[in-house]
C-alpha positions, -999 to +999 in steps of 0.1 A: -684-184-210-702-193-243-736-176-251-760-200-256-789-191-284-820-210-284-837-199-313-811-186-335-809-204-372-786-208-401-814-210-431-787-205-462-744-207-462-732-189-496-699-180-507-680-162-536-646-172-549-635-149-576-622-159-612-608-194-620-587-217-594-552-203-595-524-238-589-487-234-573-470-229-605-494-203-622-494-186-585-460-166-604-485-149-630-503-127-595-479-133-566-442-135-583-414-143-558-395-111-554-358-129-555-337-159-555-339-163-517-378-157-523-386-184-545-370-206-519-390-199-494-424-201-518-414-238-524-408-250-485-443-229-473-466-244-502-445-283-499-458-275-463-493-258-466-508-287-486-528-260-505-531-267-543-553-243-557-566-210-548-584-176-562-572-143-565-595-109-575-569-094-592-555-102-632-521-114-644-515-075-643-521-069-608-552-055-615-585-052-598-613-075-613-633-079-581-632-050-550-632-062-518-665-047-515-680-066-542-663-102-529-690-099-497-717-085-521-718-114-542-717-140-512-746-122-500-763-124-529-751-160-535-769-170-499-795-152-504-804-171-536-797-203-518-823-191-493-852-179-515-851-143-495-849-111-503-825-088-491-856-064-481-867-088-459-830-082-439-825-059-413-789-062-402-760-067-418-728-078-399-696-077-417-659-092-409-628-085-421-590-075-417-598-045-436-616-030-474-613-011-502-611+021-480-597+028-445-629+048-437-659+042-435-664+009-416-670-022-437-707-029-437-716+001-447-700-004-479-712-033-485-745-024-478-742+009-506-727-018-531-758-043-523-782-011-528-797-019-495-825-008-478-818+014-444-807-012-416-786-014-386-749-026-397-719-034-378-681-040-389-662-063-372-621-054-377-598-082-369-583-111-384-592-150-385-620-144-357-635-113-370-664-128-389-673-149-361-671-121-344-699-105-368-719-137-362-720-135-326-733-099-328-760-111-351-768-142-332-775-124-302-795-095-322-820-123-332-821-141-303-833-109-285-857-101-307-841-067-321-844-087-360-858-114-377-830-123-396-797-109-401-773-116-425-735-120-421-708-114-442-670-119-444-644-112-470-605-111-474-585-096-501-552-098-492-535-103-531-533-067-538-507-065-513-489-093-519-480-086-558-446-076-562-449-040-574-457-036-538-423-048-524-407-025-551-403+005-525-378-021-507-360-030-537-377-065-535-364-079-505-379-083-473-379-099-437-393-137-440-421-127-417-434-102-444-424-132-471-443-161-454-479-150-461-477-142-493-475-181-501-505-186-472-535-164-483-556-159-508-592-144-517-628-152-511-656-142-494-688-164-473-722-155-458-748-169-439-782-160-430-798-159-397-834-165-385-855-173-360-877-188-379-862-217-403-875-230-434-864-266-433-845-278-461-841-312-471-860-326-439-835-307-414-830-271-397-799-255-388-797-245-352-767-227-333-764-239-301-734-219-288-706-192-299-679-186-277-647-167-282-616-156-259-587-134-272-554-134-251-536-107-260-531-091-225-506-125-224-489-120-261-469-099-279-487-090-321-479-120-339-498-105-373-500-069-383-502-046-411-492-013-402-465-011-383-428-015-390-406-050-384-400-044-350-438-033-344-421+003-332-437+025-358-471+027-370-473+038-402-490+072-398-456+082-379-439+086-413-439+118-429-455+099-464-469+067-473-441+064-495-416+062-464-433+041-446-441+015-473-399+019-480-397+008-445-418-021-447-444-005-420-468-017-450-464-049-455-485-078-437-464-102-416-467-132-393-444-140-371-448-175-372-422-180-340-451-177-316-481-196-338-476-228-312-483-206-284-521-198-302-525-237-306-515-241-266-544-216-252-567-228-278-566-261-269-566-255-233-598-227-236-616-261-253-603-283-224-628-257-204-654-260-229-657-298-224-650-295-186-677-275-179-701-297-199-705-275-232-690-299-255-683-337-252-658-347-278-673-386-287-709-362-298-691-345-322-703-357-359-683-334-381-654-311-371-646-278-393-613-266-382-600-236-395-562-245-398-542-223-421-513-249-431-517-285-436-487-287-415-512-276-384-533-310-388-511-333-364-505-306-341-540-297-336-546-337-336-518-346-310-532-316-287-561-330-288-547-363-282-529-353-252-560-339-237-577-371-243-603-350-266-594-368-293-621-362-326-611-389-354-599-375-384-628-392-404-650-362-389-626-339-400-638-314-427-616-290-446-616-272-479-580-261-474-567-277-503-585-262-529-594-232-519-566-215-496-563-197-466-592-167-468-583-156-438-618-148-417-639-156-449-629-194-447-652-213-421-678-194-437-669-205-469-656-243-455-691-245-440-710-232-473-689-260-494-696-287-464-735-284-466-735-289-502-710-315-503-727-339-470-763-345-456-768-340-423-790-358-399-811-349-374-791-357-343-757-344-355-734-315-341-711-298-361-681-279-340-666-252-359-632-243-344-612-211-351-581-199-336-570-165-348-528-155-351-537-118-349-527-113-310-543-148-302-578-154-306-596-190-298-633-190-316-654-221-309-694-223-325-715-255-322-742-259-346-771-285-338-790-307-367-827-306-357-858-324-376-878-301-395-908-312-373-889-309-343-906-278-318-892-241-320-882-231-285-912-211-269-892-185-250-856-170-242-851-199-213-871-227-220-835-247-236-813-234-210-790-259-193-779-255-158-742-261-164-739-265-125-760-299-127-751-311-160-707-315-153-689-337-177-660-360-164-627-342-160-606-346-192-572-357-192-548-325-202-515-323-216-507-291-198-474-286-187-460-324-196-476-350-219-499-373-200-506-396-225-491-424-212-506-417-174-531-444-156-570-434-160-570-428-122-544-400-122-566-382-152-586-363-126-557-351-109-540-340-140-570-319-153-575-302-126-537-293-122-540-282-157-570-258-152-542-240-124-516-238-145-536-223-174-545-197-151-513-192-135-498-189-167-522-162-179-512-138-152-479-148-153-476-134-187-495-101-176-468-095-146-451-062-152-418-080-160-432-106-185-456-072-198-421-052-202-405-079-221-439-091-245-439-055-256-405-057-266-392-027-240-371-051-222-336-041-211-302-049-199-306-037-164-339-055-158-325-088-172-301-084-141-320-068-120-342-104-128-317-134-128-304-111-090-335-121-070-337-153-090-306-171-078-307-169-044-342-187-050-331-216-073-303-220-047-330-232-024-348-257-048-326-286-035-323-280+004-365-279+007-366-309-017-341-330+010-359-315+038-387-330+023-372-365+017-359-365+051-396-356+066-413-388+048-420-427+067-430-459+059-440-466+027-427-432+011-392-447+012-394-449-034-405-418-034-376-401-014-356-415-042-371-403-065-365-366-053-334-369-040-321-380-076-340-343-086-324-324-060-292-336-068-292-331-105-308-292-096-284-288-065-257-264-086-283-250-110-280-218-091-242-213-103-251-215-136-277-186-131-251-169-111-226-172-141-254-156-161-259-126-137-224-119-140-222-124-180-252-099-176-226-069-158-242-080-129-214-078-099-227-084-065-210-112-048-229-142-046-241-143-009-252-106-014-282-115-035-317-112-019-349-129-027-372-100-035-408-107-013-425-128-035-391-152-036-390-146+005-427-155+010-424-186-021-394-200+000-409-194+033-444-215+025-419-245+011-393-250+040-421-246+064-445-271+042-410-296+035-407-298+077-446-315+083-442-349+079-449-369+044-455-335+023-464-354-005-485-321-013-448-302-021-456-323-058-482-297-063-453-271-061-431-288-084-450-293-110-455-252-110-421-250-106-408-276-135-437-266-153-425-228-155-396-239-164-409-259-195-436-239-209-430-202-204-389-202-201-387-214-238-410-187-247-393-159-230-354-169-244-359-158-279-376-123-261-345-119-243-319-135-266-333-101-292-337-074-267-306-073-243-285-081-271-262-104-246-242-133-259-254-171-254-232-177-231-258-151-208-287-175-213-270-209-203-295-219-173-327-207-192-312-225-222-309-258-200-337-255-182-358-252-212-346-282-226-350-306-196-374-294-174-398-320-196-377-349-183-382-342-149-415-335-151-415-373-164-402-380-131-425-360-116-458-382-127-435-415-116-440-399-084-476-387-084-481-423-097-464-438-065-481-414-041-514-422-052-513-458-051-504-452-015-531-430-006-558-417-036-565-389-008-529-373-014-548-359-046-561-328-025-530-319-011-509-320-042-537-294-058-539-273-030-500-270-024-503-254-065-527-236-064-509-219-037-476-223-053-488-208-082-496-174-061-465-172-048-444-176-075-470-153-096-460-125-064-425-134-073-431-124-109-453-093-100-420-079-077-395-080-098-392-048-111-399-032-084-361-034-071-348-016-108 
């Protein structure tokens, strides 16, 4: 749940960008291509990310001109000057970043020392893009609770030093794509905000922080962006005999696994939908959308996901300075906010919504800022403005998970949103199950894959059977539904044979009829057959949603990990390949079936939702038991 604030205001926002703007051609003077392949990578990435200029705190010889600590200090001084406030009036300094000039002590202590500040409370938040939001949340809570009247929050990033060509010399100027990628994406800069509970008006308005929310999905996903691990993430730089050997092994290269990035936006939009669902924000009430996307390539991705969720924020309300300032990691949203306030005249009643996705290990952060009139009354106490979310729900929005419901009629949107909420929780639990956790942790073995497929084959074998049992139990107006389900069953009746061939390709030797489901699979199978035997078992559409959704959403994410870890030929993954590509079409047919059922009986939604919940629980149990037999 987001943290609500009643008396925390942004008094000022400042920033610092070192040196002159560096255009794409001049980048080579600072971050030179390593080789011919590197040049091609550079051109491709720059063509996609939309960045035209950025700033570096190093000179053309690779020497540091402005240190990481000085970047933060300069942003703080700019912030204080804009507020006409002295550093001595501040009693808390919270700083976020992905690193510092030194590994120890904490970055906040280094910045305090650089500023020559009086004794104060400090906090260092270490992370990637959301590190600054973590620092901001801590500082806002401290002001809200009365521990501090004024607090400074600063963020700074300086990746240029690890991107210069000389850093790649120990590897013979050769490196993997993931290490190449970020050289052309990230740049240097710092931002800062001053928080207070006694705001001074500026241009007739005050900026109040309404709420801050962030959630990490690190338990669901492997590392996406990292510095300090080898390319396969199996060894820390501290485990090498010397730093030079760690560098030669690539353990000191900053990497991002771009193949995982789609999952970041997936979980981020789902989390945003929950915020809307629970009444924390309404899309059509957002006047300004400050979105930290790392590349212009992701603009249509975010836009499309919002549209599919039925929560579009018109593009004319978006603001970004990525083109001219580049991607400065955790500092980006602070620099963006400062420049936005410099260039926009905000009005009382307007709402500024900030979205900060972090790819480190999948974190989504959000913040809502409200513009108040300068003469608006301040909150008298900590509880006077707290809203009862139980009594102020907004109407359920549409959602795109696990399939695309853009063409769905209005009367299906509440059902689709409820199902999406069930799906999101189910997916998160699946990714924390022992078998999937082992896979994403890169500890999966060939024996694990054989064990999994051995238990999966008899489960898939039953799919067309319970579907046809359900068709036989349909009566009256549901005849057309029977035709849709029969078509689906016909397409899948031989899928188990493909999966069995995959099992054999992985070294499995048990005859087909000897394979057995695990306890979770047995429970799921019994439940589906029992329900299919009842008259007009329309709730089974909820089961199909979960089962086919697993094929569409989860399978494509697992397939690359399986291929990498078990070392089998493509012939051992035919079932996964097929379902990842075709289940989306199956779910389109599912939507048509749901529309037919709802036209006959709108109350059918209750049965579909109830069955989806139970199927998700049982399918999860199936995942939980897979490794027990190995």
